[in-house]
C-alpha positions in Angstrom: -7.0 89.5 92.7 -4.1 88.9 95.4 -1.7 89.1 92.2 -3.6 92.4 91.1 -3.0 93.9 94.6 0.6 92.7 94.5 1.5 94.5 91.2 -0.2 97.7 92.6 1.8 98.1 95.5 5.1 97.1 93.2 4.3 99.9 91.1 4.1 102.7 94.1 7.8 104.2 94.0 8.7 105.2 97.8 12.3 106.2 97.8 14.3 107.0 100.9 17.5 108.0 102.1 19.4 109.2 105.6 21.3 112.1 106.2 23.5 111.8 109.0 24.8 114.7 111.4 26.4 115.2 114.5 25.5 114.1 118.0 23.2 111.3 116.5 20.7 113.5 114.6 19.5 112.2 111.6 17.2 113.1 109.0 15.2 110.3 107.2 14.1 111.9 103.7 11.8 110.1 101.4 10.5 110.8 98.2 7.2 109.3 96.2 5.3 110.5 93.4 1.9 112.7 94.1 0.0 110.7 92.1 0.6 107.3 94.5 -1.2 109.6 97.5 -4.5 108.9 97.1 -5.9 111.6 99.7 -9.9 110.9 100.6 -9.8 114.7 102.1 -8.4 116.8 99.1 -8.7 120.7 99.9 -8.4 123.6 97.7 -5.9 125.8 98.8 -7.0 128.5 96.4 -6.3 129.2 92.3 -5.5 125.6 91.0 -3.8 124.2 94.0 -4.9 121.2 95.9 -3.8 119.9 99.3 -3.3 116.2 99.9 -2.8 115.0 103.2 -1.2 111.6 104.3 -0.2 110.4 107.8 3.1 108.6 108.4 4.9 106.5 110.7 8.3 105.7 111.3 9.1 102.7 113.2 12.9 102.0 113.9 14.8 99.1 116.0 18.3 98.6 117.0 19.0 94.9 117.6 21.5 94.1 119.7 20.1 96.2 122.8 16.3 95.2 121.6 15.4 99.0 121.4 13.0 100.6 119.5 10.9 103.8 118.7 8.2 105.2 116.7 7.5 108.5 115.1 4.0 109.4 113.6 2.2 112.1 112.6 -0.1 114.2 109.8 1.7 116.0 106.9 0.4 117.8 103.9 1.4 118.4 100.3 0.5 121.2 97.7 -0.4 120.0 94.7 0.1 122.6 91.6 -1.9 122.3 88.2 1.2 123.2 86.4 3.3 120.1 88.2 1.0 117.3 88.5 3.6 115.0 88.1 5.8 115.8 90.7 7.0 114.4 94.0 6.4 114.9 97.4 9.6 115.1 99.0 9.9 115.4 103.0 11.7 114.2 106.2 11.3 113.2 109.5 14.2 114.1 111.9 15.2 111.7 114.6 17.9 111.1 117.5 19.9 107.9 117.7 22.8 106.8 119.8 25.7 104.7 117.9 24.8 101.7 116.7 22.9 99.9 113.8 19.3 100.4 113.2 16.7 99.2 111.0 13.4 100.9 110.4 10.4 100.7 108.2 8.3 104.1 107.1 4.8 104.1 106.4 2.6 106.5 104.3 -1.3 106.3 104.6 -3.6 108.5 102.7 -6.5 106.3 102.8 -6.0 103.9 100.4 -3.1 101.3 100.5 -0.2 101.8 103.1 2.8 102.6 101.3 6.2 101.0 103.0 9.6 101.3 102.7 12.5 99.4 104.8 15.9 100.4 105.6 19.1 101.0 107.9 20.8 103.6 109.3 24.1 102.9 111.2 25.8 105.6 113.9 29.2 105.7 114.2 30.9 105.9 117.7 30.9 109.3 118.9 34.8 108.8 120.1 35.9 110.6 116.6 36.4 113.9 117.3 37.0 115.4 113.6 34.5 114.3 111.3 32.0 115.5 108.3 28.1 115.0 107.9 26.9 112.6 105.1 27.2 114.4 101.6 23.8 116.3 100.5 23.5 116.1 96.8 21.2 118.6 94.9 20.7 120.2 91.6 21.7 124.0 90.8 18.6 126.0 90.1 15.9 123.5 91.7 12.5 124.9 92.7 10.7 124.5 95.6 13.3 124.2 98.4 12.9 122.0 101.1 15.9 121.9 103.2 17.4 124.7 105.1 20.3 124.9 107.5 23.1 127.2 107.8 20.9 129.7 105.7 21.7 127.4 102.7 18.6 126.3 100.8 18.5 123.6 98.8 16.0 120.4 97.4 17.9 117.2 98.4 17.8 114.6 95.1 16.5 111.3 96.8 17.5 109.7 93.7 20.8 111.1 92.8 20.0 111.1 88.7 21.7 114.0 86.7 21.9 114.5 83.2 24.6 116.5 81.6 23.0 119.6 81.7 22.6 119.6 85.2 24.7 121.4 87.5 25.8 119.3 90.5 25.7 120.9 93.9 27.0 119.4 97.0 26.4 120.6 101.0 28.4 118.9 103.9 29.1 119.9 107.4 32.2 119.7 109.1 32.9 119.0 113.1 35.8 119.4 115.3 37.8 122.3 113.5 40.3 123.4 115.8 40.0 127.6 115.3 44.3 127.6 115.9 44.7 128.1 112.4 43.3 130.5 109.9 42.4 127.8 107.2 41.1 124.3 106.3 41.7 122.5 103.5 39.0 120.8 101.4 40.1 117.7 98.3 37.1 117.6 96.0 37.5 114.4 94.1 35.4 112.8 91.3 35.7 109.0 90.0 33.9 106.9 87.4 33.3 103.2 87.4 36.6 102.2 86.4 38.1 104.6 89.5 39.7 106.9 87.0 39.7 110.4 88.3 37.9 112.8 86.0 37.5 116.4 88.6 39.8 116.7 91.1 40.1 120.3 92.8 41.6 121.3 96.1 40.2 124.6 97.8 41.4 126.3 100.8 38.7 127.5 103.1 38.9 130.2 106.1 38.1 128.9 109.5 35.3 130.4 111.6 34.6 127.8 114.4 34.9 124.6 115.0 31.8 123.6 112.8 31.2 124.9 110.0 29.6 124.0 106.3 31.0 123.5 103.0 29.2 123.7 99.5 30.4 123.4 96.0 28.8 123.6 92.1 30.2 121.5 89.7 28.9 121.4 85.7 28.2 117.9 84.6 28.2 119.0 80.7 31.6 117.4 80.0 30.6 114.2 81.9 29.4 111.2 79.6 26.8 108.6 80.9 27.8 106.4 84.1 28.4 105.8 87.4 30.3 108.1 89.6 31.3 108.9 93.2 32.2 112.1 94.9 34.5 112.0 97.6 35.5 114.9 100.0 38.5 114.7 102.1 39.0 117.5 104.4 42.4 118.7 106.1 43.0 120.8 109.5 46.5 121.7 109.5 46.0 122.4 113.4 45.2 119.4 114.2 46.9 117.4 111.4 44.1 115.5 110.9 41.9 114.4 107.8 38.0 113.6 108.1 36.1 111.9 104.3 32.9 111.4 103.1 31.8 110.5 100.1 28.2 109.5 98.0 27.5 108.3 94.7 25.6 109.1 91.7 25.1 108.7 88.0 24.5 110.5 85.0 22.2 109.6 82.0 22.0 112.1 79.2 18.5 113.1 77.8 16.8 111.1 75.3 17.5 111.2 71.5 13.7 112.3 70.8 13.8 115.2 73.3 17.6 116.1 71.6 15.7 116.0 67.8 13.4 119.1 69.5 16.6 121.3 69.9 17.6 123.9 68.2 20.9 123.2 66.8 20.2 119.2 66.1 21.1 119.7 62.2 24.2 122.1 62.7 26.5 119.3 62.7 28.9 121.3 60.2 31.0 122.5 63.3 31.7 119.4 64.3 32.5 117.2 61.2 34.8 117.9 58.0 33.6 120.0 55.1 33.6 116.5 52.9 31.2 115.0 55.4 29.0 117.6 55.6 28.5 117.7 52.0 28.0 113.8 51.7 25.4 114.6 55.0 23.4 117.4 52.6 23.1 115.4 49.8 21.0 112.6 52.2 17.2 112.4 51.4 15.3 113.1 54.9 14.9 109.7 56.1 18.5 109.0 55.8 19.7 112.1 57.6 17.1 111.4 60.7 19.3 107.6 60.7 22.5 109.8 60.3 21.7 112.3 62.9 20.5 109.6 65.4 23.8 107.9 65.2 25.8 111.0 65.2 24.5 112.3 68.7 24.8 108.9 70.4 28.6 109.6 69.6 28.8 113.1 70.5 27.4 115.2 73.2 24.9 117.7 72.1 24.3 120.0 75.4 28.3 120.5 74.9 28.0 121.3 71.9 25.0 123.7 72.2 26.8 125.2 75.1 29.8 126.0 73.1 28.2 127.1 70.2 26.6 129.7 72.2 29.8 130.7 73.6 31.4 130.9 70.7 28.7 133.2 69.2 29.2 135.2 72.9 33.1 135.3 72.8 34.0 136.1 69.0 30.8 137.8 67.2 31.7 140.9 65.1 28.9 143.1 63.4 29.2 141.0 59.8 29.8 137.3 61.3 28.6 135.3 63.9 31.0 134.2 66.3 30.3 130.3 65.3 31.2 130.9 62.1 34.8 132.8 62.9 38.2 130.5 62.7 38.2 131.1 66.5 34.2 129.9 67.4 34.6 126.7 64.9 38.0 126.0 66.9 36.3 126.7 70.4 33.2 124.7 69.5 35.5 121.5 68.1 38.0 122.0 71.1 36.5 123.6 73.9 37.7 126.7 76.1 42.0 126.8 76.0 43.3 126.7 79.5 44.7 130.2 78.7 45.2 132.9 76.2 48.5 135.0 75.5 47.7 138.3 74.0 50.2 139.7 71.6 50.6 142.5 69.0 52.7 142.5 65.9 54.2 145.5 66.7 55.3 147.4 63.3 52.0 146.3 61.5 49.7 146.7 64.7 48.2 143.5 64.4 46.3 141.2 67.3 47.8 137.7 67.8 46.8 135.6 70.3 48.3 131.7 71.6 45.9 129.5 72.6 47.1 126.9 75.2 45.6 124.1 75.6 48.1 122.1 78.4 45.7 118.7 78.7 46.0 118.1 74.8 49.8 119.8 74.8 48.7 122.0 72.1 49.6 125.5 71.3 47.1 127.2 68.5 48.4 130.8 66.9 45.3 133.2 65.4 46.2 136.7 63.9 43.5 139.5 62.9 45.2 140.1 59.6 42.4 142.7 58.6 42.4 144.6 61.8 38.5 143.4 61.8 38.1 141.6 65.1 38.2 138.2 63.1 41.7 136.1 64.1 42.6 133.6 61.3 43.9 130.4 62.5 47.6 130.4 61.3 49.3 127.6 63.2 49.1 124.6 65.4 51.5 123.4 66.9 51.7 119.8 69.4 54.1 120.2 72.0 56.0 118.0 74.4 57.4 118.2 78.1 57.2 122.1 79.0 56.4 123.2 75.8 58.7 126.3 75.8 60.9 125.7 72.3 57.4 125.3 70.3 55.8 128.4 72.0 59.1 130.3 71.1 58.4 128.7 67.6 55.0 130.9 67.5 56.4 133.8 69.0 59.3 134.0 66.3 56.6 133.1 63.6 54.5 136.6 65.0 58.1 138.4 64.9 58.4 137.3 61.1 55.1 137.9 60.1 55.7 141.3 61.3 
C-alpha cells in the first residue's frame, strides 16, 4: 500500500517558476493538471463548466537570518468541458529582501496534499540599472493570466515549444536615465553548442526610468534542441548595460500528428523528379516507411508554411503558385533577403533578381510570356560583395533584351 501511495504522489505533476521584478517583488507561478485537483466541493458555474476549489500554502525560509513567512488562502479554477485536459496556472505574489530563500508550496483539494520545493535568490539592491526576469509565453495562447503594463499573456511554466509556435518575450527595465531619446536592446538566441541562431538589435524610444519591452520570434526555422534567449540592454545616457537570459527547448510535433497533415505526401516540391518517380512506384507500406524517414530529416511545418506562401505570392489565374518556377524555388530555398525588380526595356518583359546573402546566391527570373509566370533563367554563386556576379546578371538581361 505504501508503495502505491508513493507512486500516486510521484505521478502528480506540480511545476513552479519564479519571476523577479524590482524592489523585491516576486511572483511564484505554478502549473498542475486539472485532473490532479480532486475537489470534493465542485460546483457547476453554468453551462458545462465546473468550479474546483483548493487551498494553497506557501512557506518561505531565509537560512542565514533564520527568518520565515507563510502565505495561504483559497483559490478556484474553472474547468470547461471542452478543455478537460488543461492545467491550472496561477501565482502567489510575495515581497522579499536581498538573500537566498527556500520555499515549499502546498496545494490541497480534499485529497492528498501536493507539494513542491524550490529556491529564490534576490540580488543586492545596490544595482541601479537592471532587468527583471524574462517571462516567456506563446503568441495566441488563450485564457490570459498575466497582466502588467497592459500586456496580457500566459507564462509558460515549462518552456517547451514546437517549431509551429511563436516565442513571446516580456521583461522590464529599471533605472533608465531619461536624458537620451533611446536605449538599445540586443536579442540573441544560442543553441546547445553556444552557436548564435538569432541575433537582432533594436533601438527603443525612452519614456520613463522604468519601462517594459517585448518581442515575438517565430520558431518555424528552428530545429529540435535546447536554446537560451539572452537580452542585453544598453543605456547611452549612463553608458551602462543590463542583461538577463532564460532557457527553453523546442520539440517538433510527433510524426503521428504529421501524418494527418494535408501536404504530408506532397514531397515532389522537395525532391528531384527522378526521386519522386521512384517514390510513386512504391507500394503503400513502402511509401509510409519512406515518408516517415523523409519527415524525420525535413521540417514539415516550415514546408507547409512555404507552400502556402508560394500559393499566395506567385499564383496566376492558370497556375498555382507552388507549381511556378518561382514558387518551387521559394519552397526549396525560402524567401530571398530582397528582390530587385527590373524590366527588359525593348521587349517590356519584367525581370527579378533574388538575393540570398547568407547563401551567397543570386537568382534571375524573367517573365518571358508576360503572363505573370517568371521562368528561372540563371543562378549564380558569389564570393565577397558579389558585384561581379550581379553585373553579369544585369548584363544578361540587356543581352536578352
